C-alpha positions, 0 to 999 in steps of 0.5 A, a space after each residue: 233488231 235495233 235494241 235502244 240505249 241511252 247511249 248511242 255507243 251502246 245500242 246493238 242491231 243483230 241485224 245480219 245485214 247493213 245498208 253498206 256490207 264488205 260483199 260491196 267491195 269484195 272484189 275476186 275472192 281469194 284461193 285460200 281461206 287462211 291470212 296473217 295480219 302483221 304490224 311489222 312492215 320490216 318483217 314483210 320487206 325482208 321477207 320480200 327481198 328474200 323471196 320468203 313472199 311474193 305479193 299476190 294482190 292489191 286490194 283497190 282503195 282510197 287506201 289500197 290493201 297489199 296482199 301475199 302469199 308464203 312462197 312456201 306455205 302456198 295456202 297461206 296469205 300475209 297482209 299488214 295490219 292498219 291502226 285501230 279496230 275500224 281500220 284493222 277490224 274492217 279489213 278482216 271483215 271484207 277479207 273473210 267477205 273473200 274467203 277468209 275463214 282462218 286468221 292470225 294476228 300478231 303485233 306488240 303492245 305496251 306492257 301494264 306489268 313491269 315483270 312482262 319482258 320486251 319480246 315476251 309473248 302473249 296468247 290474247 284470251 280476250 280483251 277490253 273493250 275500250 273503244 266504240 267498233 266492237 259494239 256495232 257487232 257484239 252486244 254491249 260487255 265490258 270483255 269480249 272473250 276469244 273463241 276457246 278452242 281456237 285459244 286452246 289449239 294455239 296454246 298447245 302448239 306453244 306447249 308442244 314445241 317449247 315457246 314460253 308464252 303468257 295468256 291473258 287479257 289485253 286492253 283495247 283502247 281507241 286513244 293512244 294519248 288518253 292512256 292515263 295513270 288511273 286508266 292503266 291502274 284500272 285496266 291492270 287490276 281488271 287482269 290486262 296485261 298489254 294495251 293495245 288497239 285492235 283486239 276487241 274490234 277483230 275478235 268481235 268481227 270473227 265472232 259476228 261472221 263465225 270464222 277463227 281468229 287468234 293473236 299473239 301480241 308481244 311485250 313492248 313498250 312499258 306504260 308500268 312505271 312512273 314514266 313511259 319508257 320505249 324499251 326499244 320495242 320496235 327494233 327487236 327484228 329477230 322477235 317480230 320475224 320469228 312471230 310472223 313465221 310462228 302465225 304462218 305455221 298457227 294459221 294452219 291448225 286452227 
């Protein structure tokens, strides 16, 4: 049923099927139900060269998606995420149609608090929905939350291993060049610790399709000061590699 609204972005249709469904594009199902989605292409390149992963399958299309398999965790797949909720969340919906029931995301984002150091780990508790994609999956709300049971499993594992982390909200936006000072201040007041572009959509897909999803985001560039500070966040090779390996462990327990 379509629930109408004055604003199209706030209209919600709870029908489980659409004219075009992920099953229309899904090829042969994966032989496992676990996947890590990363935004670190250089880590994938490094792991390919070292033999830690190998290419498993290419999903064809105008933007082909390459899927890899871990050599030592053969039931875990790995792929490179695409920027923004429509691309990343849309692919997640497709992966679910191909058999993925457990997914871990790892990426980086801009910090909204100067106290968050480069490389500091955030367990995503939820996202402020400042985009449009998630509203097609879940009714309108200001914040969407991750599954508490999944999040608790992640934090329990990190605590057991002595891995320091923060826990909180991200701000998901689809307009990277419109992160204005006033918007940043408001999102910080609402509790967002990091700004990024995918989590609201990915969480919404997982809720709508009913599968396990968790996300770890590390502190990257700094948007908390008077001027933007890149902080060389994309060159933190050790952090990025370790994060992929960590998510490969976590996806087996969520």
